[in-house]
N, C-alpha and C positions, 0 to 999 in steps of 0.2 A: 421602151423594151430595144431588148441588145442587140448589134445586128451583132452576125457570125463571124468567130475573127479572122482573117486576111491571110495570116497562118500561126498555126502553131504545132508543137513538136513538144516531144521530152524525150534525154538526154536522156534515157534510160539507161542502161550495161546492153551490152550484146548480143548479137543470141545466142553467142557458144556459152556463155561467164555461171545461166546454172548448172549447163555440164560440169563444170572447173568446178565453180561449188557444192556436185552430187561425190568431195573428198571429206564431205563434214561432214559423210555421211561413216566411212569407216573408222576416222577418227573416233567418232563422239564415243565409236561399239563401243572403242576398241578397249577407253577411257575406263565407261558403263559397269564392264564384260562380266569386273568381279563382285559385283557390284548383286546387278538382275540386267539377264538378256534384254526383260523385258523393260525394262527402266534407257536402259540402255539406245531404244526404238527407239518408244517415245521421243525422247531426249535429242538426237538425231533426229529428227523430221521437222522436231518443235525449230533448233537453231537453225534445219534449210527450208525452214520456212517464213523466219521471223529477217533471217538474212538477206533472201531470196527481198523478203514484203520492203527491211528497210533499207537495200538499194534502186529498186525501184521507186517507197515515194520519196524520198529524199533529194531525189531527182528532178532538178530543178527544170521545168515548164516556159520555153518560150516559147512568145505570142505576138503576134502585134492587132490591135482590136480596138477600135474607137480611136484611134486616133495615137494609143498609146503601144509601148513598143516593151512590155517585160519581162527580164531575164531572171529566171529566182524570186528572190517574193523583191528585187529593187525591179520601179516604174522610173519613165522619161517619157514622155509628151518628142513625141515626133516630131511637132517646130523647133522644139531645139536643135536639135539633128542635122548632122552635115552627111554628101553623096555616102552612100553603106556601101562598103566595098565586101565585093568575099573574092574570102583567103586561100586560097589552096597550093599545096606543097607547099614545097619549101618558101613562101609568101608566110602561107602563116607556121612552118613550126616556127621562120623568128618570128610571128609575132607572137607566138605564146611565149620561147623560150628566151632570140638573144635581145631579141623587139620592146624588149614588155615593157612598158611604162610606170610606170608607178602613181602617174596620180589618169590614169584613164581606169576606168572598172569594166573586170574583169568578171568574166561566168567562165567560168570555164567546164568544160568533161574529160575525164582519163581520155572517156571512150569515147572523142571523137578530133579527127584531122584537119577538122578545118573548118573557117572562124568568117564572123562579119564585124567587120570597125567601122561604126560611123561616129563619127566628129561629130560634138555636142560643141554646137553656135553661139549658148548660149551668153555672154562674157561674165558676167557671175556667178554659172560657175566654171569652179577650179576641176575638175573635171577633164581633163582634154578628149577623150570617148570612149564606146563603148568599146568590151571583147566579149560575142554572146557567139560561145561553140553555135555549131547543127552541124546537121546532120547533109544541107539541104541546101547550103552553101549559097545557091545562086536566089532560088525561090523566097528565102527571107531577106534576102536584099531588094526584093524588085518585094518587097512587101511596103517595107520601110519604104520606099522612094514613092510606090504606090499613095500608103499614107500617106505618106508631105503634101505632092502635088491632091488629096483630096483633102476641098473643105473641111475646118471641124462643124461636124452638125448632121455634114452628110452620110450617107454610106452609100461606099465601095458597090457598086456594082457586076 
């Protein structure tokens, strides 16, 4: 039986994105108005729902469960990670822009402004660190640290 995740977050679009995407509706109506208004309405609704669905289901999931950090499709055992640092503000901006290290594994969401950086301690792994976007970087860093300190095979209380 699997234990409940100690941390889970989907890096989906912000609350205002569906409102902004409503601009698809009049654009599709204008394109299809000469054909048929009913076709325009159907296409507009279909495009709106499709784009929202793609943005939601393509958004990476960040999860710490069972001693494994999962960010998007990538996974790493937390025993191979060093200390997890929650970066916000200027530090996060530097990690995502000027301080971008190409040897790091990045899972960056354009909707978030904070990241967690955990160095990789495995000498056989060429990856320097994992840099992962999070809306709650303190909680993600704490979950990684808790998973690192929990012996493998035991569930955190």
